[in-house]
Backbone as CSV, one residue per row, in Angstrom:
resi,resn,N_x,N_y,N_z,CA_x,CA_y,CA_z,C_x,C_y,C_z
1,UNK,106.879,83.044,307.850,106.720,84.477,307.636,105.815,84.700,306.433
2,UNK,104.771,85.447,306.644,103.842,85.781,305.553,104.308,87.070,304.889
3,UNK,104.607,86.954,303.590,105.104,88.103,302.831,104.146,88.381,301.680
4,UNK,103.820,89.661,301.510,102.962,90.093,300.404,103.732,91.069,299.531
5,UNK,103.324,91.128,298.292,103.916,92.069,297.358,102.807,93.006,296.884
6,UNK,103.079,94.291,296.937,102.115,95.314,296.511,102.738,96.025,295.310
7,UNK,102.353,95.620,294.098,102.977,96.162,292.894,102.253,97.378,292.337
8,UNK,102.991,98.166,291.586,102.395,99.301,290.890,103.480,100.149,290.265
9,UNK,103.061,101.139,289.501,104.047,102.064,288.944,104.346,103.182,289.944
10,UNK,103.402,103.508,290.803,103.600,104.516,291.851,104.214,105.789,291.253
11,UNK,103.497,106.345,290.287,104.005,107.494,289.520,103.117,108.717,289.661
12,UNK,103.154,109.386,290.789,103.926,109.160,292.003,103.095,108.397,293.031
13,UNK,103.765,108.028,294.119,103.060,107.409,295.235,102.115,108.447,295.845
14,UNK,100.909,108.009,296.190,99.887,108.900,296.756,99.545,108.453,298.182
15,UNK,98.762,109.287,298.858,98.284,108.883,300.185,97.403,107.636,300.087
16,UNK,96.721,107.431,298.971,95.937,106.212,298.770,96.823,104.981,298.733
17,UNK,97.939,105.062,298.001,98.902,103.950,297.963,99.444,103.670,299.369
18,UNK,99.801,104.743,300.065,100.367,104.598,301.411,99.351,103.939,302.337
19,UNK,98.092,104.318,302.199,97.041,103.733,303.030,96.895,102.235,302.762
20,UNK,96.909,101.843,301.494,96.799,100.415,301.160,98.021,99.662,301.684
21,UNK,99.215,100.226,301.523,100.431,99.575,302.030,100.362,99.418,303.545
22,UNK,99.891,100.462,304.237,99.755,100.416,305.700,98.776,99.324,306.123
23,UNK,97.666,99.222,305.407,96.679,98.185,305.727,97.251,96.795,305.511
24,UNK,97.990,96.649,304.409,98.622,95.356,304.120,99.652,95.010,305.197
25,UNK,100.376,96.017,305.679,101.405,95.788,306.699,100.811,95.288,308.015
26,UNK,99.533,95.566,308.251,98.866,95.035,309.444,98.500,93.558,309.269
27,UNK,98.381,93.121,308.012,97.952,91.748,307.724,99.112,90.775,307.500
28,UNK,100.260,91.311,307.105,101.399,90.465,306.735,102.619,90.818,307.574
29,UNK,103.513,89.839,307.722,104.764,90.082,308.433,105.643,91.061,307.669
30,UNK,105.614,90.957,306.343,106.401,91.856,305.505,105.630,92.174,304.230
31,UNK,105.700,93.439,303.829,105.092,93.878,302.574,106.204,94.470,301.712
32,UNK,106.290,93.971,300.493,107.234,94.515,299.517,106.426,95.403,298.581
33,UNK,106.693,96.690,298.603,106.106,97.604,297.628,107.002,97.494,296.397
34,UNK,106.448,96.916,295.342,107.215,96.582,294.143,106.931,97.609,293.053
35,UNK,107.909,98.445,292.791,107.778,99.512,291.800,108.129,98.928,290.436
36,UNK,107.145,98.928,289.552,107.301,98.294,288.236,108.083,99.174,287.273
37,UNK,109.064,98.574,286.616,109.862,99.290,285.612,109.111,99.372,284.296
38,UNK,108.734,98.239,283.789,108.057,98.183,282.494,106.570,98.423,282.683
39,UNK,106.027,99.169,281.779,104.611,99.492,281.893,104.104,99.961,280.544
40,UNK,102.808,99.845,280.361,102.204,100.414,279.157,102.039,101.912,279.324
41,UNK,102.254,102.377,280.552,102.160,103.803,280.861,103.499,104.477,280.574
42,UNK,103.461,105.771,280.380,104.692,106.560,280.257,104.839,107.363,281.537
43,UNK,105.676,106.885,282.449,105.780,107.560,283.746,106.445,108.929,283.656
44,UNK,106.043,109.811,284.550,106.647,111.138,284.649,108.003,111.039,285.365
45,UNK,108.107,110.112,286.328,109.341,109.877,287.060,109.984,108.589,286.563
46,UNK,111.312,108.537,286.562,111.969,107.296,286.168,111.877,106.289,287.324
47,UNK,112.311,105.080,287.073,112.182,104.004,288.058,112.900,104.329,289.362
48,UNK,114.098,104.842,289.275,114.860,105.178,290.474,114.152,106.265,291.289
49,UNK,113.618,107.279,290.614,112.909,108.351,291.317,111.646,107.816,291.985
50,UNK,110.880,106.999,291.273,109.648,106.445,291.845,109.946,105.586,293.063
51,UNK,111.010,104.790,292.977,111.399,103.940,294.110,111.827,104.776,295.303
52,UNK,112.599,105.820,295.047,113.068,106.692,296.134,111.896,107.432,296.791
53,UNK,110.993,107.970,295.974,109.820,108.662,296.528,108.990,107.724,297.396
54,UNK,108.818,106.482,296.943,108.060,105.492,297.717,108.798,105.119,299.000
55,UNK,110.105,104.943,298.912,110.894,104.587,300.105,110.773,105.648,301.190
56,UNK,110.879,106.900,300.802,110.762,107.993,301.780,109.345,108.025,302.363
57,UNK,108.346,107.858,301.509,106.951,107.913,301.959,106.603,106.787,302.931
58,UNK,107.295,105.662,302.812,106.954,104.483,303.615,107.977,104.165,304.701
59,UNK,108.926,105.046,304.917,110.023,104.760,305.844,109.572,104.548,307.284
60,UNK,108.419,105.056,307.665,107.963,104.892,309.052,107.406,103.499,309.349
61,UNK,107.233,102.684,308.323,106.660,101.350,308.504,107.786,100.312,308.473
62,UNK,108.127,99.724,309.630,109.289,98.831,309.693,109.149,97.540,308.879
63,UNK,107.931,97.100,308.607,107.776,95.847,307.868,107.408,96.063,306.394
64,UNK,107.687,97.265,305.885,107.485,97.536,304.460,108.843,97.854,303.836
65,UNK,109.140,97.167,302.731,110.342,97.434,301.944,109.918,97.853,300.550
66,UNK,110.708,98.682,299.910,110.450,99.096,298.531,111.541,98.508,297.655
67,UNK,111.111,97.783,296.631,112.023,97.221,295.641,111.469,97.528,294.259
68,UNK,112.335,97.600,293.285,111.864,97.767,291.911,112.006,96.440,291.189
69,UNK,111.212,96.276,290.135,111.304,95.038,289.367,110.966,95.301,287.911
70,UNK,111.436,94.403,287.084,111.160,94.442,285.660,110.849,93.007,285.259
71,UNK,109.763,92.814,284.576,109.409,91.461,284.167,108.067,91.038,284.723
72,UNK,107.889,89.762,284.779,106.616,89.176,285.194,106.450,89.252,286.716
73,UNK,105.362,89.833,287.139,105.105,90.032,288.564,105.134,88.721,289.342
74,UNK,104.479,87.684,288.852,104.422,86.432,289.617,105.800,85.800,289.766
75,UNK,106.677,85.994,288.798,108.043,85.475,288.932,108.793,86.248,290.019
76,UNK,108.608,87.563,290.036,109.224,88.387,291.078,108.677,87.982,292.448
77,UNK,107.374,87.766,292.550,106.750,87.336,293.814,107.318,85.991,294.262
78,UNK,107.481,85.068,293.328,108.073,83.761,293.674,109.505,83.923,294.182
79,UNK,110.296,84.739,293.489,111.690,84.974,293.902,111.759,85.483,295.337
80,UNK,110.799,86.305,295.712,110.792,86.898,297.058,110.087,86.025,298.095
81,UNK,109.467,84.939,297.641,108.738,84.070,298.562,107.435,84.681,299.053
82,UNK,106.824,85.512,298.219,105.550,86.145,298.593,104.402,85.160,298.418
83,UNK,103.493,85.162,299.375,102.319,84.291,299.289,101.111,85.026,298.723
84,UNK,101.194,86.365,298.688,100.056,87.164,298.228,100.517,88.353,297.396
85,UNK,99.627,88.737,296.502,99.760,89.991,295.763,98.644,90.891,296.261
86,UNK,98.995,92.059,296.736,98.006,93.020,297.224,97.731,94.021,296.115
87,UNK,96.460,94.257,295.877,96.056,95.252,294.879,95.052,96.187,295.526
88,UNK,95.164,97.458,295.188,94.225,98.446,295.699,93.066,98.621,294.742
89,UNK,91.876,98.698,295.287,90.668,98.968,294.495,90.060,100.267,294.992
90,UNK,90.035,101.262,294.107,89.457,102.555,294.488,87.975,102.604,294.186
91,UNK,87.617,102.070,293.034,86.235,102.206,292.566,85.859,100.997,291.732
92,UNK,84.598,100.908,291.394,84.109,99.822,290.549,84.850,99.811,289.221
93,UNK,85.245,100.974,288.736,85.956,101.062,287.462,87.286,100.305,287.493
94,UNK,87.914,100.160,288.660,89.155,99.396,288.789,88.907,97.886,288.749
95,UNK,87.707,97.495,289.126,87.420,96.090,289.398,87.651,95.174,288.197
96,UNK,87.142,95.539,287.038,87.221,94.647,285.872,88.661,94.315,285.492
97,UNK,89.487,95.322,285.362,90.873,95.049,284.971,91.634,94.318,286.073
98,UNK,91.349,94.655,287.325,92.031,93.989,288.444,91.652,92.514,288.540
99,UNK,90.396,92.196,288.310,89.945,90.797,288.328,90.603,90.017,287.189
100,UNK,90.716,90.642,286.017,91.384,89.984,284.887,92.846,89.690,285.213
101,UNK,93.538,90.678,285.768,94.947,90.464,286.139,95.079,89.376,287.200
102,UNK,94.172,89.375,288.173,94.215,88.363,289.230,94.013,86.964,288.645
103,UNK,93.107,86.852,287.678,92.854,85.549,287.044,94.083,85.063,286.277
104,UNK,94.725,85.957,285.552,95.941,85.587,284.813,97.035,85.176,285.799
105,UNK,97.224,85.970,286.844,98.247,85.641,287.840,97.955,84.306,288.517
106,UNK,96.699,84.010,288.797,96.319,82.743,289.416,96.634,81.579,288.479
107,UNK,96.422,81.792,287.179,96.740,80.753,286.195,98.249,80.506,286.151
108,UNK,99.028,81.579,286.207,100.485,81.465,286.132,101.110,80.985,287.440
109,UNK,100.507,81.355,288.557,101.062,81.021,289.875,99.925,80.740,290.850
110,UNK,99.330,79.544,290.778,98.168,79.243,291.633,98.466,79.293,293.126
111,UNK,99.721,79.227,293.498,100.094,79.258,294.918,100.099,80.672,295.492
112,UNK,99.978,81.680,294.631,100.003,83.067,295.094,98.601,83.662,294.989
113,UNK,98.075,84.105,296.112,96.730,84.677,296.143,96.768,86.178,295.884
114,UNK,95.747,86.687,295.220,95.582,88.132,295.073,94.570,88.592,296.113
115,UNK,94.944,89.621,296.853,94.097,90.179,297.903,93.812,91.634,297.536
116,UNK,92.531,92.006,297.565,92.133,93.370,297.224,91.860,94.163,298.495
117,UNK,92.460,95.345,298.560,92.225,96.258,299.678,91.789,97.592,299.105
118,UNK,90.949,98.269,299.840,90.521,99.594,299.383,91.057,100.642,300.337
119,UNK,91.396,101.811,299.787,91.839,102.894,300.672,90.649,103.456,301.443
120,UNK,90.924,104.287,302.420,89.842,104.928,303.151,88.970,105.718,302.177
121,UNK,87.746,105.951,302.561,86.773,106.600,301.682,87.253,107.955,301.182
122,UNK,87.909,108.719,302.035,88.351,110.049,301.611,89.523,110.006,300.623
123,UNK,90.132,108.828,300.451,91.238,108.691,299.497,90.847,107.867,298.270
124,UNK,89.635,107.386,298.232,89.206,106.490,297.167,89.236,107.079,295.773
125,UNK,89.197,108.374,295.647,89.180,109.011,294.324,90.579,109.408,293.856
126,UNK,91.576,109.315,294.740,92.918,109.778,294.426,93.637,108.753,293.555
127,UNK,94.184,109.222,292.446,95.001,108.366,291.589,96.244,109.144,291.185
128,UNK,97.278,108.418,290.817,98.511,109.072,290.363,98.255,109.920,289.131
129,UNK,97.416,109.443,288.221,97.160,110.210,286.992,96.441,111.519,287.305
130,UNK,95.517,111.518,288.260,94.846,112.759,288.668,95.863,113.712,289.299
131,UNK,96.724,113.178,290.143,97.744,114.007,290.795,98.674,114.626,289.753
132,UNK,99.133,113.826,288.791,100.031,114.360,287.749,99.356,115.465,286.958
133,UNK,98.109,115.240,286.551,97.391,116.235,285.751,97.144,117.509,286.551
134,UNK,96.722,117.362,287.783,96.489,118.516,288.645,97.783,119.317,288.843
135,UNK,98.882,118.621,289.073,100.172,119.293,289.256,100.602,120.012,287.980
136,UNK,100.398,119.377,286.834,100.773,120.006,285.563,99.973,121.275,285.292
137,UNK,98.750,121.314,285.818,97.895,122.484,285.620,98.079,123.529,286.729
138,UNK,99.041,123.297,287.612,99.344,124.268,288.658,98.501,124.132,289.906
139,UNK,97.750,123.043,290.016,96.900,122.839,291.189,97.691,122.384,292.404
140,UNK,97.097,122.542,293.565,97.713,122.138,294.822,97.439,120.657,295.058
141,UNK,98.498,119.846,295.111,98.348,118.406,295.297,98.756,117.948,296.703
142,UNK,98.996,118.905,297.601,99.509,118.587,298.938,98.563,117.722,299.772
143,UNK,97.279,117.690,299.449,96.370,116.831,300.218,96.279,115.413,299.629
144,UNK,97.018,115.168,298.553,96.976,113.859,297.885,98.277,113.077,297.976
145,UNK,99.399,113.801,298.186,100.717,113.164,298.219,101.566,113.797,299.325
146,UNK,102.573,113.060,299.819,103.465,113.644,300.833,104.227,114.858,300.286
147,UNK,104.712,115.695,301.185,105.384,116.933,300.786,106.614,116.709,299.914
148,UNK,107.386,115.641,300.164,108.554,115.397,299.324,108.142,115.063,297.890
149,UNK,106.953,114.502,297.725,106.434,114.208,296.382,105.947,115.502,295.727
150,UNK,105.323,116.381,296.505,104.908,117.691,295.985,106.123,118.400,295.407
151,UNK,107.209,118.423,296.168,108.434,119.099,295.715,108.999,118.444,294.454
152,UNK,109.014,117.128,294.421,109.539,116.407,293.254,108.679,116.674,292.025
153,UNK,107.361,116.737,292.208,106.461,117.051,291.091,106.728,118.450,290.546
154,UNK,106.897,119.410,291.452,107.181,120.785,291.015,108.447,120.832,290.176
155,UNK,109.481,120.137,290.618,110.755,120.136,289.896,110.629,119.484,288.526
156,UNK,109.993,118.344,288.474,109.920,117.632,287.192,109.013,118.363,286.208
157,UNK,107.964,118.990,286.698,107.069,119.749,285.815,107.766,121.012,285.321
158,UNK,108.541,121.639,286.196,109.323,122.802,285.781,110.297,122.403,284.663
159,UNK,110.919,121.246,284.818,111.844,120.737,283.801,111.106,120.408,282.495
160,UNK,109.936,119.773,282.621,109.112,119.464,281.433,108.760,120.736,280.673
161,UNK,108.327,121.745,281.405,107.911,123.001,280.773,109.092,123.699,280.113
162,UNK,110.243,123.650,280.747,111.437,124.254,280.154,111.842,123.511,278.891
163,UNK,111.706,122.201,278.906,112.048,121.385,277.742,111.096,121.670,276.587
164,UNK,109.803,121.800,276.895,108.804,122.107,275.857,109.021,123.492,275.271
165,UNK,109.432,124.428,276.126,109.648,125.800,275.665,110.809,125.871,274.683
166,UNK,111.755,124.968,274.841,112.899,124.952,273.937,113.958,125.944,274.373
167,UNK,115.176,125.782,273.860,116.285,126.643,274.288,116.093,128.100,273.917
168,UNK,115.475,128.406,272.786,115.273,129.797,272.391,114.311,130.507,273.324
169,UNK,113.274,129.812,273.776,112.274,130.426,274.658,112.871,130.696,276.046
170,UNK,113.802,129.849,276.454,114.397,130.037,277.778,115.266,131.289,277.817
171,UNK,115.862,131.626,276.703,116.756,132.781,276.650,116.091,134.050,276.153
172,UNK,114.837,133.963,275.718,114.173,135.165,275.193,113.783,136.095,276.330
173,UNK,113.604,137.347,276.011,113.272,138.344,277.040,111.874,138.907,276.806
174,UNK,110.955,138.106,276.383,109.590,138.579,276.116,108.844,138.825,277.385
């Protein structure tokens, strides 16, 4: 059985992520979408929320599972018996950092190959950070993420804004 792992923070999962996962699912018997806990990024959604959003978004694909992990990716891949790490490349700007990560992973686990897939052309510009920023500014993100993610973004941004406003602002009648 050929198993691949597709890691990321998926904060939130986008149609671009779903497209890459779908493409990987055609190439492998099983694809594990691995939602990373630790990151240099500060996610808008917690690990459980990101995993749940990804699970719902990918539920129609029988050979894709969503798991979360914390720690070294290649160790997680070894634990799962994955032969490949799938990474999405949207643009040339992704290439340098992705090649560096692939080289490090190859040094740590030479038995695990990194495979690069690109989303369809119309999704190549979509990133989670663009979606988060657009949502925070009140923009419509429905063409970039599934509807359940749109709803989750609205809720979390509403909560963020209420938290920033502070308790006095919530009760004021201005």
